[in-house]
N, C-alpha and C positions, 0 to 999 in steps of 0.2 A: 502493499501499499504505499502513493507518496504519500508527502506531508502536506500535499494540498487538500489531498482528501479527509488526511487527520483535521484539518483547517476545517473543512466542511462539515465534518460529523458535528466538531466543538458545538460548533455553530448550530447545527440541528436541536443536538442534546441542550444545549441552553433552551433555546425556544419551546423545546419538549420538555422543559425541566418540571412541570406537576404531574409529570408521570413516571417519574423516575424511580419511585418507591416500586420494590417487587414484591409481590404477593408470596406468601410461604408456599413451597408445593406441596400441596396436599396429596396428589395423584403418585406421592412416593412415599407417604408416611407407613403403609402397610405393603408388606412384600417380603418376597424368599428369603429372608435377608437369614436363614442359618444355612447356609449352604454346605456347611459341616453334617448335616446331618442326610440320609436320604430327601426329606420332605421335611421342611418346619417355617410356619410364619412367626412372625413377631412387627413390632412398628420400629420406627424410629426414634424409639420413646426409651428412656432410660427406666430401668425397675417397673418396668412395667409388664404387658404380657407374652407369654411366648406359649408356643405350642410347635407340636412333633407327631409323628407317623412313626409308629412301631409294626412289627410284624414276624410271626413266624409258622410254622408249618405244623398241624396237627396230626398227621398223616400218623407218628411216632413220637416217644418220648424223647427220642435222640434227634429226630429234627427239632421238637418243641423247644429242646435245650438252648436255639442260638435265636436270640431276640436280633431281629434286623432292626437298626437305630442309626449310629453315626455311619456316616460315608467310607468310614475307615475301615471298617468290619466288613468288608465285601466280598467275603470266599465264598464261591457259589454262585455272584453275581457277575452275570457274561455282560451285561452293560447297564450302565442307568445316566441319560443324557437328555436336557429339556430339549423336544423339537421344535417346540416354538417358546417364544419368551423376550415381552416388549420391553421390561425393562420399570412398566410402572402397572397396567393393568389386569394384565394374565399373564400365563404358560402350563403349557403341557409337558410336560414328564414322560419319560416310557421307561421303566426298570424290568429287564427279564432276569428271573432269578431262575435258572435254570436247577441250582438243585432242589429249590420249592416246587417247581411245574409249574410256575405264574406267571405270566408278564401284567405287571402290576403299571397304570398310565394313573397318575396324581396330577388333577386341575386344578387353576385355581383362577377368579377371575374377581374383580372389584366394581365398586359404583358408590355412588351417591357420597362421593369424598369429596366434594369441592367447596366453595365459601368456608376455608376453615374446619369443615368437619371430618373426621377419622375415615367413615365412610363404613358400606356394609363390605364382607367378602364372603363367598362361597367355595368351599373344596370339594372335588370329586374323584373318589376312589374306586377304580377298576379294578376286578381280577379277572384275567382271561387265562384257561391252563392251556398251556402249548404242548401237551400232549395228553389227551384223553385216554390213551389205552392205560394211563397208570392214574392213580386214585388221586383225587388233589383236595387238598382242606387245608385253610387258611385264616387263620386269627388274628385280625389287626385291631393294633392300640392308635387312636388319635387321642392328646394329651392338650390339655390348656395349663399354665399356670400363669400366676403373677408373683412379680418379683418386690412388690409394694409389700414394704413389711405391714405396712396397715390395711391392708387390701384382705378380704375374704369373699368365697363363693357360697350362694345358694342352690338348693334343687328344688324345682317349685313345675309342678305338673309336666315333666321329660325336660323340662330346659336348665341349662346351668346361667342363673345370674350373676354380675359382677358390677363391681362401679368405678372400674380402673377406665383412662380415657372416656370418660364421662357417661358411663354406664353400659353397659350390652346384656345381649343374652345369646346364647349358643342352641343352636336347636339341630337335630338330623334325620334324614329322610332316606328309606329303602328304595332304590328303585328297581334291584334286579338278585336275586341271591337264594338259595334254599340252608336251611341251619346245617352243623354237621351232626351224623349221630352222636345221640345223646349228650349232646351239648346245646346250652341255651345260645340262643343268637349273640343277645345281647347280656352283656355284663359292665359295671362301674365299679369305681371306687375314687372317694373325694378325699382328702388326706391333710393336714397339716402339715407342712415341710419347711425349713428353713430358705427364707425366701433367697437367699443366694446361692439355694442349691436348685432352685425349681429346675434348672435347666437340665438334671439329671432324668430325663424322663426313664429310660432302663431302667435303673436301679430302683425308682420308685415301684415300677412293675413288679419289676420283681420280690421286691421287698414286701408288695401286699400279697401275692402269693405263697410265699415260703411259709406262712403258717402253716395253712393247709395243706403245704407237700409235704412238711416234716410233720403235721399228723400224721396223715397215709404213710411217709416211711417207719414211722413207729407203731402201726397197728400191723396185727400177723394177716389184714385180708389180701387177696389179691388186687394191682391198683385198677382202675379204672380205664374207659379209652384219654389219650392225652387229651383229645378234644374236651371230654369232663372234665377232667382233674385240673389242669391251665386254666384257670378260669379267675378274675379278680372277683374280690369279696363281696362284691354288691354290698357295702357298709359306706358309710358318712361321717367323717371325723368333724367336733365343733369345729367354727371358723379356719376349714379347708379352704386351704388356695393355691390346690393341685387339682385335678378331677382330670381322668382316664375312662375314658368310655371303648369296650371291647367289642367287638362285634365279629363270629364267628362261622366261618361261611364253609360250603362243599360245592364243587363246581365253579362255573362265573358268578360273580357278584357285582353290581356297582349301587355305590350309597353316598349321599349329600350330606355334609355337612357346613353349617352355614352359621354367621356373626352378624347380628344385628347389631347397628352403633344405636343405642338410645337418645344420640343428640340428633340423627338425621329424622327428617321428617316423611322422607321418600319410603314409598310402598316398599313391607318385605317382598323378597324373592322366594319364588316356587323354584322346583327341580327345571320347571319347563322355561324359566327366565333364564337359569342358568343354562340349560342347551342352546338358547338363541344365542346370549353372549358372548359362550365359547364360541359360536358358529361365527357370530360376526366380529370377534376382535382376530378369528384364524386369518379372513379375508382380509381387513385393514391390515393385520401385519403384512401378508403375502402383498398385498396391493405398494406399500409404502416399500417394502424393500425392494420391490420390483426398481420402484421410480428412483429410489435412492442408489443402486446396484446394478441396476441394467445388467443384469448377468446373462440374463436370456438372450442378449444376442449374441452371444458366446459360446454359453456350455449348454447342454442339454438338460431334461427337466430334473433329472435325479441328481445329475450335480450343483445344481442350483440349490437342491433341498440339500445337500449337506452343506451348503454353505448357508443356507438358515440354519443349522441346525449350531451351526459352529458360533454363529452371533450368540443364538438364543442357550447356548452353553455359557457364554460369556456374561451374557445379563444375569442367566440364571445361578451364575455364580457370585454377583453383590451379596455382600452381608453386612449388618450393623453390628458394632462391636461396642460395648460400654465396660470401663472398670478402670481399675487402678494399672500401671506396671514397673517395671522396674528397674531403676535406673542407680548405674555407679559412676558418679560424678568426681571420686577422686583425681585427684590430678596425675595425668602418665608420669612415671617417672625416668623414660624410655621414649621422649617427644615421639610416641605411636611408632613405634621403630616395631615391636612386636603386640600381638595381642595378649590384651590383659590374661591372667592368669584364670581361665573360665570358670575352673573347678575353687577358686580362690575369691571370687566375687564377692563383694562389700555392696547389694545395691539397697538403695532407699526406696518405699513407696512411694508413685509420685502419682497424681491423679486424685480423682477420675477423670477421665477423659473418654469421648465417643469419636465413631469414625467408622463412616459408608466408606466399601471399598469393595472392589471386586476383587476377585482371589483367584492365583496363579493355578491353585489343586483345590481339591473340594475332598480328596482323601487325605491329601499329606501335611499342605499348606494351605488351608481355611483362616488365612488372616491376611492382613496388610503387607504388602512388601513392596517399598518404595520405586525400585526399578522396576517389578514387574509391571505396576500400577502405569506406570507412563506410556510403556505398551498397550495395556488396555483403553488407557485413553484415548488412543489414536482410533480405535476401532469404534469406541461409543461416542465419542466425537462425532465420527461419520453419520452414527445411526442418531443420536439424539443431541444435540450440544447440549442441550440443559440440565439431560442430566449426568454429563461427562463433569460439567461445571460444579455439578453438586458435590461431585465426587472430590473432584478435584479443591473446592473448599473446604469440607471436612478434612481434609490431609492438611489445606495450609492453615487452621484452626489448631493441628497438633504443632506447628511448629513456638520452639520456645523465642526467651526476648534476645537468643544471641544470634537467633536465624536457625538451631539445629532443631532438623526431625529427625528423629529412629530411624535407622533402613530397616527395621523389621516391626512391628504393629502388636505386640501382644498383649491384649487389655481385659480384661476380666478372667475371673477363676477358670469359665469353660477353654477359653481360649489358652490359657496357660498349660490345661490340662492335657494339652497335640503336642507340648515343645518340650523336649530335654532340659533337665534345668539349668546345665551348664551354658544352657543359649540363650534362656530367658531373660537375660541381663541385657542392660542397651547399654554405652557409652556416648557420651556427647561429644566426642572425637573423632568418631567415626564415620564416615560417607557412605554414599552409593550414588550410583551412576547419576546425574540429575537428569531422568527422563522425564520425570513429572511435567517436568515445565510445557512439553509436547500436549499436554492438557491447553496451557494458554495458549500453545498456539492454535490447537484444533479451532479454538473458541475468536481468536483472532479472526482466522478463516471466513466461519460462520457469521460475525461483525461484516466483514468484507464483503461476503456474496448478500447479506440482506442490507447494504449501504448501497448496494449496485444497484437492487432493484428498488429501493427506496428512492434515489438519485435517478433514476428511469422514470419513476412514477411521476416524478413532482420537477422533470424536465423541463424549459420555456416556460414557467411558471416563476413569480417573484415572493411567492410566500404559500405557504401550506399551514394546515390547520393541525397545533399540539395534540389536536382530539386522534387525531386518523390512529389508528391501530401499526399503523407501519413507524409511525413516530415514536409511538410510546413504545411499543419492543423496543427498536433499535435504540432509543434513549435509555431505557433498563437495562439490557446490554452493557451497553455501554458503562454504565454505572455499576454495573457488578465487577466489568474488568478493571474498572479502576481500581475497585476496593481492594484489589490482591496487590498492586501494581508498589506498595512500602513492602509489606511481607517476602514478596518477592525479590525487593534490590537488598532485604536486610539476610536472605537464604542465600543470594547468590555472592553478597560478599562475604558471608563464614566458609562457604567453599574456598574462596579465595584466599581467605586470613588460615585457617585450619590445613588446608592439603595444600598449600606452597610449599615446591624445593629448592633444594638449596643449586646454585649457578654458579655464584661467583667463589662460594668457598675450594671449590677443587678445579678450577682454571678452567672453566668451559665459555666458550667463546657463541655469543647470540645476540640476536639483534634485539631483543629486549632483556634486560637482566633480571626481569623478576616473574619471566611466564615460564616456570617448567612446576611441576606438580607430582605429587609422590600421596600414594594410600598411607593414611593411618590406619594401622590394627593389620597386623599377616604375621603368618608362624613359618616356620623353613618349608613349608611345602601347599601354603594354601593364602590366599591374599582373600579371604569372604567378602571386605566391602569392595573389592571391584566388580563382585559378582561374577566373574569367573573363575570361580574357587578355587580349583587344582592348574589352572594353567601354570605351565612350566617359568617360574620365576629366576633371580638372583639365587644362588643354593644357601649364600647365608646373609638373613637382611641387612641392611646399613641404611644409616640416618641419610646417606649422599645418594640412594635412590631415584629417578626419575620415570615414572611410568607413564608409556605413551598412552596407553587408552585415557587414562584421567586427562594428561595433556588435551586429546584432542575431544573429550566430553565440556573438557571446559571453554574451548575454541565453539564448540554447538550451544553451550548454556549462552556465552556471549552475545551469539547472533540473535538467539531467541528473545535476548533482553532488548536488543538495540532493535527488533521487530517489534516488541511489544511497548518499548519506549517511543515510535515513530507512531504507531496507530495511538495513542494516548496526547501525541500531540508531547510530548518532552522531546525536543528537538537537541538541548543540551547533552543529555543524559545519553542520545541514541548516538550521538556521536563519539562518548567515552567508549560507549560498548562497541561501536564498530573498532575504535583504536585496539582496544582489548584484543577484539576477535584478528584482526590483522596484524598484530605482535604475535600471537600464539601460534596462528598461523605459518608465520613466519618461524618463529622458533623450533616446527613440529618437523621442518627441516635440517635447521640449524643445528640442533641437540640431537635429535632421533635417527635422522637420514646416515645408514652405514655404508658410504658409497663401496669400498669393497664387496659388499655381499650383495649390494643392490636391495638394501630390506630396510623398514623402518623397525626400531630395535628400542627396548630398555635400557636407560643408563645403570649402573650402581659402579661403587670404589673398592678397587682389590685392596690386599695387603700392605703396599705401598701407599695407600692413600690416593691412587691414580684415577681417575675416571675414565671406565671401558663400558663397552657396546655389551651389552645381556639380550642376544639375539635368539628367537625360539619363531620361526616360521608359521602364522596361524591368525586366528583372527585379531589379534594387536597388533601385529605388523599390518592389517589392512583397519585401521581406524582413521587414518587421516584421508583414505578416500572413504570408506563407510560414511564417516560425517563431514565429509565436503569442504576439507580444508585445504585441498589442493589447488593449484590454479588451474584450468582445462588442458595447457600446451605444457606441462610441466614432465619432467622425464620420470620423475619419482611417481607420478600417474600412469606412467607408460606401464616401468615396473610391476607398480602391485595390479595392476590387469592383469599382466603376465603370469605374477606368483599366482594371483586366484585362478587363471586357466589354466594352469602348471595339472595334468591329471597323475600326475606322481607324488604330487604335494596335496591340494585342495582340492581343487576338481573333484567331483563326482558325480552318477546319472542322478542323485536324489539331492543335492545341495552342495554348498562351500563347507569342508571341516574345518572343527575349529582350531587344528592341530595336524601337521603336515606328515603323512605318511612316512615321511624318511627321517622322521624325529624320534629321538631311543627312548621318548618317553610316551610317542604315539599307543593308546589304548593300554597304559598300565594303569596301575595300583585304583585309585577310585575309579578314572577313566570316566569324568564327569566331563571337563572341558578338553580334554587329549583325544581328540577327534570327533567326536558327535556332532551331528549337523543339528544346530539349534535355530530354528525358523524365526522368529524373534530377529537374530542376528543377518540371516539369509533374509531377511525382508528390506533392513536398511542399507545392505548392498545393494538389492534390487532398487533402489529409490536413489542410490547415488549415481549407478550404472545409467539411471535413466536419466539423470539430469545431466553428466558426461557426457553422454551420447546426444542430447540436445543443445550444447554448448560449443560454439567455434574453438575446434581444436586439432590440436594433432590426435589426440587418440578416440575421436566421436566415433569411427567407426567398429573401433577393436572396443569403446563400452557397448553399443548398441549391438553387436553379435553375443558379447557375452551376458546382455539385459534379456534378449532374445531366447537363448538355451537355458539359462539359469532359471527365467520363468515358468520356461514350460518344464524344466525338470522339477522345480519346486512343486508346481498346482498339480503335476503328474504322482507325485508320493503322496502328498496329503488327499487325492479321490482315492490312490490306493488303497490308503488307508483307514480312510471315511466308508469303502464300498467293504471291504474284510469285516469291518464292524459292524455293515448293515446286515451280512450274511445271517 
């Protein structure tokens, strides 16, 4: 965006100042914000309601001994995936449980959440037998709990009543299903549990059944069928704040669970309304997906379906977390040279904090990861710019006064329960690749697109009404972006201050004497803070190290801040950030280019206090290309493209390898970043190759050829994996 457009935007927002206030986004109050479970809803409100789904097979006691609940406990689950999810109003998930011989479909849909109301929602659980030649019986449990220590539930006329979120009612409706032999269709329990433990749904279900099972074990009589014995107690404790409803079926079944908000005057839904709403949302989703990405013009229908599911999986992985975190703010006595002894951490409890975030893995990492979130925001921003901004603003609120954001967000006991103890503590000297700024870039692009449309609409007129929706919306978007400028300036300066490396101390020659960077926090074999955990580095950590990947990240960060300053009309700041970028780009060659090896490398210092190149051909070597620090006609660009295309090193039919096949550590030890193909990095490489293919320069043709072939290889690999999982 040019500065002239920025001035026009400022003028528009001045005219439309009355419309700058941003309404709270109530369409995201409720959501599937417990991605760590196979299925669970909660609102973006601390100390409020949580819900979850659990199930086991009642075919026999062996099957009934394993209660499905956490997504990490998935032995026997062939696949579980969101096939639809728009991030706001509805979702449809498919779970193929081969061990229990069922395909489960868990759907949710929301309504009446406008005008500040939390709204209604409905959940539909459908079970379909996979192989009808084998007996199939399933017992499902849907629970509701309140994290508010003052809250309690009542049961009246088959409905659950509570006071959370202004009051609510929960009711159920059977659509299809036969009761399991010798077992009631419905059972329940209402318990008083510690408010901080309501998330432990599986534990509460099993503890309710335990007395009955212990009594059976003590008796001398033969045990009844599992479907009869494995039932909730049908009891209600005083001041209960946790409620579970059990439904036991044989064969196929479908039922609905509906929550009605007492604040909403809208008519309560029926199952017919749920069916119609799900169908309508699917049609709307497909239409928006087609309009946004236009994949049908290039790919056949089945492959478009895969792409739709990939997006749905990302949106369905968004979670809301709240609680305290563990931070060790003791000064580092080694200048961040090596990791703190994690076994000897002395953290202090901080918070509570809140975070709305996408998650990199529902099974292994269902929490917020700083540099993963940047990649998430790129795709979410393309789909729903405002939702992406919600997530970015949530992360920004975690920033402390110095500008630090912890690279891993482990908020509350539920999140901590899935993290080994030594990894729970965060350290304020440690960074992560600053990809979160891409969320700001995505929003800048949304503003530019909206601005262009608005400018076209008013072209040829002298005035326009501040009441128009375009002007009002654009002013709100601008104000939202403006509110993030100061904290992100602070965050940028935190990076420059805490991660700066040493240049003059080791007689290194460079254009800019202060533009060199080093990751704080590493061990002899890992640099966890870099995100490239076990990628080879210097064998012995040294305070004089300079890390090429961080150097390139800082160049990308400076350029992003320049773009942000430009769109906000901060001309002086934009000029300064531009100077930072130019200096960092120059120093990438001055400091890190090894002419003899024709390779970009890290730097370290040997036992004679002499600076030397630490070279490991792989992703790190490609960072100046990947993050577009190189001029289009530079010899280093040509050498980097040739390295990328070398089939004996990095090029493969599936994408670019993380480490050269020639390297002595290729595929060794942990083998995390030692040869594996990482699609996010390949995405960045594709973007860079396309950029250089479109720039006038000596290597445009080579970049275009590499881009075309790499894109084909990556897409083919992803589609191949999707097809294998859909069979």
